Phi, psi and omega in degrees: 000320179297316179296323181297326179283317188284326185298318178298323179294317179299320180294318180296324183298338177271355182232090183305324182298316179291322181298312183294325179291327177294316176299318180298317180297318178295322177299317178298321180297313180294318180298322178295331177269006182064024173268078193289323179297318179295322179297320179303316182299315183292319178295323178293323176299319179296319180290328177296328177287319182217102182296345180256023181278092187298320180299317180295319179295320180296315180289327175295318176300318179297322179292318176299321179298318179294332177278353182082015180264082186294325183297311179289326176299315178304312182301316184286321180295318180293319178295320178297321179297324176293324186274338183236066185295341183266356179267105183297323180296323179290319180299316181295318181295316178298319181294323179297322177287329175296322177297316180298328180273005179063028174264070191291323180299314181297315178298321180297319180297320178296315180300316181295322178295316179296322181288332174295322179286322183217089184298346182258015179282109181293321181298318179293324179297317178293321177300317178296317180299315180295325177295317179295321177297319177298330178273012175070021177253075185293326181299314179294322179298318179297319179300315180296321180291325176297323176295319180297322178296320178296323181292323180216088185292350184258006181271101187296323182304324180294317177301316182298316180294317179300315180297320180298316180291324176298317181295315179297327180279004177087010182258072184297319182296315179296321179299317179297318180300317180298315182290325175297321178294323178298318180292323178294320181289318180236082185301337181266011185280115174289320184299319180296320178293320177297320178298316180291323177299317179297323179296313179295320180300314181296328182272359177092003179270080189290328181296313180293322180299313181297319181299319181289323178297318178292323178297319179297317180289331176295325178290317181223088186301336181261010183292113188296316182296319179294319177298316180296318181298317180293319178298315179297320179300314180295318182297315183285345178266006180076022181243060188298325182300321182286343180284342186299316186301308180294324180295317181293321180297320179297313183297319183288328182277322185272322183059015177285160178301314184300318184284324175292324176296321178298320178295317179298318179294326176298314179299320178296319182292337179256022175062036179241059184296331180298331177271334183280316188301316178301321178297315181293322179298320177294314180298322182294342179269351180269144182305314182280341183261350188302307184292306183298320180291320179295324178296318178294318179297319178297318179297320179294316178305311185296316182295336182257023174081005180264063187293319180298317179296321180297313179297319181298317180299317180291322179296323177294320177296319181297326178296321180281323183227076186295339181254016179284112186297325183288326175294316179297321181295316181293322176299319178299319180294320178297315180297322177297317178294333176282354183084010180264071193294320182294318177296319180299316181297321179299317179292320178298317179293327176295322177297318179295324178289323180294325178220086185298344182259014181265106182296330181298330179295316177295325178297315179297319177301318178299318179297322179293319177297325175296321176296327178280001181062041179237079185295332181296312179290326177298317180300319179299316182294316180296321177294326176295320176299321181288332173296320180285327180213092182300343181266011182284093186292329178299317178292319178300319180299316180295321177299315180299318180297319179296317179299318182293314181291342177271006178083017182248065183297326180299324179280327183288323190301307181297329179292312183289329175298319180294320179298314181295323179297321181281327181228079184296343179269006183277096189298313181301322179294321181290325175296318179294325176300316179298317180296321179295320178296320177296317180296328177281349182085011180272074188292324181300311180290325177299320180295318180297315180296319181295318179297320178298319179296318179300320180290324186272330183232071188285357182251015183259120177295323180298321180296314181291323179297321179290323176299322177296321179295321178294316179298324177296320178298328179274003181065021177266080187294323177299316179294321179297315180299317181297318181293315179296321179297317178296322179299317179291329176295323180281328180212101185293348180265003184295112178291322181299317181291317178299313179298322179296317180293321178298316180298321179293319177302315181294316181295331181272010180062040178236063184297330180298321178294318179298316180296322180295318179299313182295318181298318180296318181289321179294328179294326183263345185216061193289342184242019177279115183302323181294321179291317180296319179296315177301316181297316180301313181293319182293314179299322181294319180292337177271000180081013180263079185295327182296314180288326176299315179299318180299317181294315182291325177296319177296323181297318181288338173288315182288323185228079185299344180265012182276093185296325181297325180292318177298317181297320180296317178295319178300315179296322180297312180297319181295316182295333180268358181064033184233039178298315181294315180299317181296318180297315181296322179294322178292323178296322176293326180295318181286340173294322179282325179228083188295347181255020180281098183299318181299317181294315178300317180297317182294326174299315178299319179299315180297314179298322179293322177296329179275004180063026177263070192294319178301320180288323177298318179302315180296322180296317179292321178298321178295319178301316183286340172293324180286314180221101183299345181254014179297110193291319183292317178297318179298316180296311185291324178291322177300320179296314181300313179301311184295320181296334179264003184056038183236147175049047187294327177296316178294321179301318180295317179299317180294317180296323179290326174298313179299319180297320180294330181272328183228069188294340182261002186283122177294329178297319181292318177298323178294318178297314180300318177297322181294322177294315177301318181300314181293332179275358179083012178267075193294319181298316178295323179297315180300316181300316180293316180296323179296324177295320178299313182294323180298324182277327179224078188294346181259010180276112186293327180296317179297319179296321179295316179297320178297320178299316179299320180293318177299319181295318179294334179274359178087010181257089184290329182295311180291327177297315179298315181301316181292321178297315180296320178295324179297315182287330175292321182297319179198118188285341184238035178290172191305319183259021185299319181298315178295324180296316179296319180297317179294319179297319179296326180291344179281350177083000000 
């Protein structure tokens, strides 16, 4: 019996053709029994015998696809297409994966070859259209799809693709016509109705969208995609109660982990944790549900103040799955929310290392850098996420926000427009679009977008506050007042609405009303830094210096690292000619409260303004004895040391302390750059000065310092450019004479 088994194998080993076919047959047998891992082994054995065995590669690709391994499926299908040029089915499969991999030229060549063989192939025609769309030639893609519709007028998928390209190309009317034709051609098509519903939804016609979604479900009440679409529509329209029925029906009919998890998440979002937790507890005991359900439970724990339980749950998961990127990402987010930014960053980077192709890991890293107040590193992480997934709208949105807050509205606008086009229900993105339009000065379009938002999201305080800001830009004060008032009715804590109403009161010559508003808010929220800052600026604009001083003094007590508040107080004292009086009054204050960091720091600021640097130095040193991490004192003392070429090691430590506390401050970056410059670390100095200039591009001192660093680095071209920009920004700034002298020395 042993010889009977072994002899055929020995014979096959001498005949590669028979051997590879035997492996292929065994692979087919396993694949038919759904033993996919075993099938992979047999197909690979066949390929090891003959690397050009196209049938084995094609079947291996199909098995990988069934396993959900798209990367390996892509490799095998494309290789099979190269080896089997006469198999149209293989060519199409390979081309479809080429499209997914964004290899549009290669897919286009395959489509054109197939069409030469069979000009009436609708599938090849659609493949060519999708390839052209990928190559940004939407007009040609639309033409090819129109031909495909003529070849097979009953193929609904073609209509849907054609309508999508028409919509992306800005042809909403044509897109609607195409979808109406699809419904006329196939009256029972749920997909055509869903496509038309999405078109109306994107254009803001919610009534028509809802009617079509209900019509689709009437045709097929158990249609999962239609149920999901209707549920999503209700959720995004603020009608969460109506979303329950379709979500519950999906979960009960499918019983999959994903759909039961979706029902639990719905219950959590509607504050019905008593119904959600039992579902999650059951899922967490199932092999496929353990990780996703535990992640949701941990998030719920954390959001409800059960931080220790949330961390413990994740730590237990990490013990079982130490390389699970999603577990690592959530842990990173919790640590970031705890203010443990370095630990959070470590977990985020571990998630990216565990799955280098996971864009969400880079996204989490970007969010942590934003928490660390480091927008430059955040931008790098978000761009890395977009390299991995160019359609990642969340990352695009964050990039747009960073560009906008950095004063680059021209760069932000096209990005945020694309996000809104892809996700019209994304409220934060639409609010950011209005802000970008305002920053660009496009008030007309900002007003139109804002009005649409008010109609679609009538319960949002943020929407009304932004509508008030747009009306204020148009000098329509009655409309602005009404919008801000409505915002405060919806959210009594809205700083934007309060600030808008105060500004209108002042502009309308009604300072008493403005003061009454501020007094009422300060009485109920006396230590809110945003309220105190608003009060200081508002009182100053009304000429009430005493109350402005009171607000800013309170602000530096509440927020000792608020450099802008110190600067505002310094300017106030200087404008009143009372630097000495203010300093003496502060000195009496620290006698009563010797550990008042804000008062000690402000004494140093006043002395520095008076150019009494030795005394300012002592004041800052005293501040740091009380609090070694006091950021403003650390920054200013580092500058004094560096400017005197003294204690440069200590200066660097102090500047780094200030940077850790105020990572977005251009003043701190300038100080850090100055310390690096004095220590001869020119490359680091340039990097720090560039960050200062990026945040305040019109500050001549920062530009001058950057020029000096470029010059020390041997780059005269960049030094000249920075010097010229400094003098253009302000011809008589403090270092203007030295800047002109340096510029003249460049020849």
